[in-house]
C-alpha positions in Angstrom: 127.7 105.7 73.8 128.7 102.5 75.6 128.1 104.2 78.8 124.2 104.8 78.1 121.6 102.6 79.4 118.6 102.7 77.5 116.6 100.6 80.0 116.0 103.9 81.4 113.2 104.6 79.1 111.2 101.7 80.4 110.2 104.1 83.2 108.5 106.5 81.1 106.9 103.6 79.4 105.3 102.5 82.7 103.9 105.4 83.6 102.4 106.0 80.2 100.6 102.8 80.5 99.3 103.6 84.0 97.9 106.8 82.5 96.5 105.4 79.6 94.6 102.4 82.1 93.7 105.2 84.3 91.9 107.1 81.7 90.3 104.0 80.3 89.2 103.4 84.1 87.6 106.8 84.0 85.8 106.1 80.6 84.5 102.9 82.0 83.2 104.7 85.1 85.2 102.5 87.5 87.1 104.7 89.8 87.5 102.0 92.2 90.3 100.3 90.1 92.6 103.0 91.3 93.4 104.0 95.1 95.6 106.7 95.7 97.4 105.5 98.6 97.9 102.1 97.3 99.2 103.3 94.0 101.7 105.6 95.5 102.8 102.6 97.9 102.9 100.2 94.5 105.2 102.6 92.6 107.4 103.2 95.5 108.1 99.4 95.8 108.8 99.4 91.9 111.1 102.4 92.2 113.2 100.9 94.9 113.7 97.5 92.9 114.6 98.9 89.7 117.0 101.0 91.9 118.8 98.2 93.8 118.6 96.0 90.7 121.1 98.4 89.1 123.7 97.3 91.6 123.0 93.6 91.2 121.7 92.8 87.6 125.2 92.7 86.2 126.1 90.0 88.8 122.9 88.1 87.5 124.1 88.1 84.0 127.6 87.3 85.0 126.4 84.3 86.8 124.4 83.0 83.8 127.6 83.1 81.5 129.8 81.4 84.2 127.3 78.6 84.6 126.8 78.3 80.7 130.6 78.2 80.2 131.7 75.8 82.9 128.2 73.6 83.7 126.2 73.8 80.7 124.8 70.1 80.2 124.2 70.7 76.3 125.2 73.8 73.9 121.7 74.6 72.3 122.1 76.3 69.2 120.4 79.6 68.4 117.5 78.5 66.0 114.0 79.9 65.5 112.7 76.6 66.8 114.7 76.8 70.2 113.1 79.9 70.9 109.8 78.4 71.1 111.5 75.6 73.5 113.1 78.3 75.4 109.7 80.3 76.2 108.2 77.3 77.2 111.0 76.1 79.5 111.3 79.7 80.9 107.4 79.7 81.9 108.0 76.1 83.3 110.8 77.4 85.5 108.7 80.4 86.5 105.7 78.1 87.4 107.8 76.2 90.1 109.7 79.2 91.1 106.2 81.0 91.6 104.6 78.1 93.2 107.3 77.5 95.8 107.1 81.2 96.4 103.9 80.6 97.8 104.2 77.5 99.6 107.6 78.0 101.5 107.8 80.6 104.2 111.1 82.1 103.3 110.1 82.4 99.5 106.9 83.9 100.5 108.7 86.6 102.6 110.0 87.8 99.4 107.0 87.3 97.2 104.2 88.5 99.6 105.1 92.0 98.9 103.9 91.6 95.2 100.4 90.4 96.8 100.0 93.1 99.4 98.0 95.4 97.0 94.1 95.5 97.3 94.1 97.0 94.0 94.8 95.2 90.8 96.2 97.2 88.0 99.4 98.0 86.3 100.9 99.9 89.4 100.7 96.3 91.2 102.7 94.7 88.6 105.6 97.0 89.9 105.3 95.5 93.6 108.6 93.4 93.1 111.4 93.5 95.6 115.1 93.1 94.7 115.0 90.1 97.3 112.4 88.3 95.1 114.6 89.1 92.1 117.9 87.4 93.7 115.7 84.4 94.4 114.1 83.7 91.1 117.5 84.4 89.5 118.6 81.1 91.2 115.7 79.2 89.3 116.6 81.0 86.1 120.1 79.7 86.4 118.6 76.2 85.4 118.4 77.6 81.7 122.0 78.3 81.0 122.7 75.3 83.0 120.4 73.2 80.5 122.4 74.8 77.6 120.3 77.9 76.7 123.0 80.8 75.8 122.7 83.4 78.3 122.2 86.2 75.7 119.0 84.0 74.7 118.0 83.8 78.3 118.4 87.4 79.2 116.4 88.4 76.0 113.5 85.8 77.0 113.3 86.9 80.6 112.7 90.6 79.2 109.9 89.3 76.9 108.3 87.2 79.5 108.4 90.1 82.1 106.9 92.6 79.4 104.1 89.9 79.0 103.4 89.4 82.5 103.0 93.4 83.2 100.1 93.5 80.8 98.2 90.7 82.9 97.8 93.2 85.8 94.6 94.9 84.7 90.9 95.0 85.1 90.4 97.1 82.0 90.2 94.1 79.7 87.5 91.5 80.6 87.7 87.8 80.3 88.8 86.5 76.9 87.6 83.0 77.0 89.1 81.4 74.1 92.5 82.9 74.7 92.6 81.2 78.2 92.9 77.9 76.5 96.6 78.9 75.8 97.5 82.0 77.6 97.4 83.4 81.1 95.2 86.5 80.4 94.3 89.5 83.1 91.3 87.6 84.1 93.4 84.6 85.3 96.2 86.3 86.8 93.4 88.6 88.7 92.3 85.2 90.3 96.0 84.5 91.3 95.9 87.8 93.3 92.6 87.2 94.8 91.9 86.2 98.6 88.8 84.5 98.1 89.2 80.6 99.5 88.4 79.2 95.9 91.1 81.2 94.1 93.9 80.8 96.8 97.1 79.1 95.3 96.0 79.3 91.7 97.3 80.1 88.3 101.0 80.2 88.9 101.8 80.2 85.1 103.1 83.7 83.9 102.3 83.0 80.0 100.8 79.8 79.7 98.2 77.9 81.4 99.6 74.4 80.3 101.4 73.9 83.8 98.5 75.1 86.0 96.5 72.4 84.1 98.9 69.8 84.3 99.7 70.2 87.9 96.1 70.8 89.2 96.4 74.6 89.9 94.4 76.2 87.3 91.1 78.1 88.1 88.9 80.4 85.7 87.3 83.5 87.2 83.8 82.9 88.2 82.8 85.2 91.0 84.6 88.8 91.0 87.9 88.5 93.1 88.6 90.2 96.2 92.3 91.5 95.7 95.1 91.3 98.2 96.0 89.2 101.1 93.5 87.0 103.4 95.1 89.0 106.2 95.5 92.5 104.9 98.7 94.6 105.9 97.6 97.4 108.1 100.5 99.7 107.0 101.8 101.6 104.0 105.2 102.0 105.6 107.8 101.3 102.8 110.1 99.5 105.5 107.4 97.4 106.9 105.9 96.1 103.8 109.5 94.8 102.6 110.4 93.2 105.9 107.2 92.5 107.8 107.1 88.7 107.1 110.8 88.2 107.9 109.8 89.4 111.3 107.0 86.9 111.2 109.2 84.1 110.5 111.5 85.3 113.1 108.9 85.2 115.7 107.3 81.8 114.5 110.9 80.5 115.1 111.4 82.0 118.4 108.2 80.4 119.6 108.9 77.0 118.3 110.3 74.1 120.1 112.1 71.4 118.6 114.2 71.1 115.4 111.3 70.2 113.3 109.2 73.0 114.4 111.9 75.4 113.9 112.4 74.1 110.4 109.0 74.7 109.6 108.8 78.2 110.8 111.6 79.0 108.3 110.7 76.3 105.3 107.1 75.4 106.2 103.9 76.4 104.5 102.7 80.0 105.0 99.4 78.4 105.4 100.4 76.8 108.8 101.9 80.5 110.2 100.3 81.2 113.3 97.9 84.2 112.5 98.4 85.9 115.8 102.0 86.9 115.0 101.2 89.7 112.7 98.7 91.5 114.8 100.9 91.4 117.8 103.9 92.7 115.9 101.7 95.5 114.5 100.8 96.5 117.7 104.6 96.5 118.7 106.1 98.2 115.8 103.3 100.1 114.1 101.2 103.1 115.3 98.2 101.8 117.0 95.6 104.1 115.2 93.4 103.9 112.1 94.5 105.9 108.9 91.8 108.3 107.9 93.3 109.6 104.6 90.4 110.4 102.4 91.4 114.0 102.1 95.0 114.1 101.9 96.3 117.6 102.1 99.6 116.6 101.0 98.9 114.9 97.8 100.6 117.3 95.8 103.8 117.0 98.0 103.5 113.4 97.7 103.1 113.4 93.9 106.1 115.4 93.9 108.3 112.9 96.0 107.3 110.2 93.4 107.9 112.5 90.3 111.5 113.2 91.6 112.5 109.8 92.5 111.3 108.7 89.2 113.1 111.2 87.3 116.3 110.9 89.6 116.2 107.1 88.7 115.8 107.5 85.0 118.7 109.6 84.8 120.7 107.5 87.2 119.8 104.3 85.0 121.0 105.9 81.5 124.1 107.4 83.0 124.8 104.5 85.8 127.8 102.8 84.0 129.7 106.1 83.7 128.9 107.6 87.3 131.3 107.4 90.2 130.9 105.2 93.2 130.4 108.4 95.2 127.7 109.5 93.0 126.0 106.0 93.0 126.0 105.9 96.8 124.5 109.4 97.1 121.8 108.6 94.6 120.9 105.4 96.1 120.7 106.7 99.5 118.8 109.8 98.3 116.2 107.9 96.6 115.9 105.4 99.5 115.2 108.3 101.9 112.7 109.8 99.6 110.8 106.5 99.3 110.6 106.0 103.1 109.6 109.5 103.1 106.7 108.5 101.1 105.8 105.7 103.2 106.3 108.0 106.4 103.7 110.6 104.8 101.0 107.9 104.5 101.5 106.7 107.9 101.5 110.2 109.1 104.8 109.7 111.2 105.8 112.6 113.4 109.5 112.2 112.9 109.1 112.4 109.3 110.7 115.9 109.2 114.1 114.0 110.7 114.0 112.4 107.3 113.5 115.5 105.3 116.7 117.1 107.3 118.8 114.0 106.6 117.8 114.2 102.7 118.8 117.9 102.8 122.2 117.4 104.7 122.9 114.4 102.2 122.1 116.6 99.2 124.4 119.6 100.6 127.1 117.2 101.4 127.4 115.8 98.1 127.3 119.2 96.5 130.4 120.3 98.9 132.1 116.9 97.9 131.7 117.7 94.2 133.1 121.2 94.7 135.9 119.7 96.8 134.8 121.2 100.2 133.6 118.0 102.1 134.7 119.1 105.3 132.3 122.1 105.5 129.6 119.6 105.7 129.3 120.5 109.6 128.6 124.0 108.7 125.2 122.7 106.9 124.5 120.7 109.8 125.0 123.8 112.1 122.9 125.9 110.0 119.9 123.3 110.2 120.1 123.3 114.0 120.0 127.1 114.0 117.2 127.2 111.6 115.2 124.7 113.8 115.8 126.6 117.0 115.0 129.9 115.7 112.1 129.3 113.4 110.7 126.0 114.8 110.6 124.6 111.2 109.9 121.0 112.4 106.4 122.3 113.9 105.5 124.2 110.5 106.4 121.2 108.7 104.4 118.8 110.9 101.5 121.3 110.7 101.6 121.1 107.1 102.2 117.3 106.7 100.3 115.8 109.5 96.5 115.7 109.2 94.1 116.5 112.1 91.7 113.7 112.9 
């Protein structure tokens, strides 16, 4: 039983809450709270983060223990009053991690993905990248360094993360009396807004104390407009993850002198040249507007997401007992599928190559399990012949690519 990871059941729980929120939006006659393409994009990024974290989370926990055993300033006992101090300390560390994530380019590159979504619902809470998880782990290390036991830290991070999930919704309106102490969905919605008066506000994850103390508190007045001040013109899974790193690199290339190059990496995102992103989009993205109001392939796309989620759930549950080969196969299979989903929304003509790659990967893994990996080339030859004889690529593109 020690090989089972019961965090796998967090995924069906997530989709249950998304479903309940969607039904509540329907009852409130607010269909604008969910946008199909954006929700798919949000979930795809969340799946990737959960997948990649399986490979690195163990290192996070090991790091906490190493710091606690070798460098802890105090040895804080496990007492009920200490848990109150820990939750306050956790949120305080989060505040500064979060604030620096908005004020320093290299940190913003990881955090910006969370703010791409122009819808604000439970799916937006899933927009976390593993790069962001690695960065904030560096901040969480302050807790065991101070003297909180790693078991306590890990437990509190789960509680803290669960609370923040429920602040990503518009179903619940303002709860003014609660806003004196806690971050509410309304207050966190302000943080996700692109309106000028709401920018760089409400960094706290659970409590409002820190924002009020450091001058970053803002209540909701006018209805927020969610997303970035300069919206991203892409649903590409890869572009959403890495576009800001390209922007930093381009800014660094253009800069002259040490100070300007330093600012390109560690300066404020507010000072980033706003011409860089449009130029990069012209260079790397398709120069055409997406008209996806009548997606013919919605069912197909939903199957991709459902397949990725189901495989990830099983992968998480059995992760510790799997071989390295099984782990590598599953990692590649899910990542290719997620890239496929972004390519579907982007209407990329090369998408059927991804399908061939996924099919070849699956067949190769089955042959490996059966002890015949050397016959993988046979599968490849069969694919080439099928394409030559039946033009499967054209048929596939005809189904997937919308006419405009």
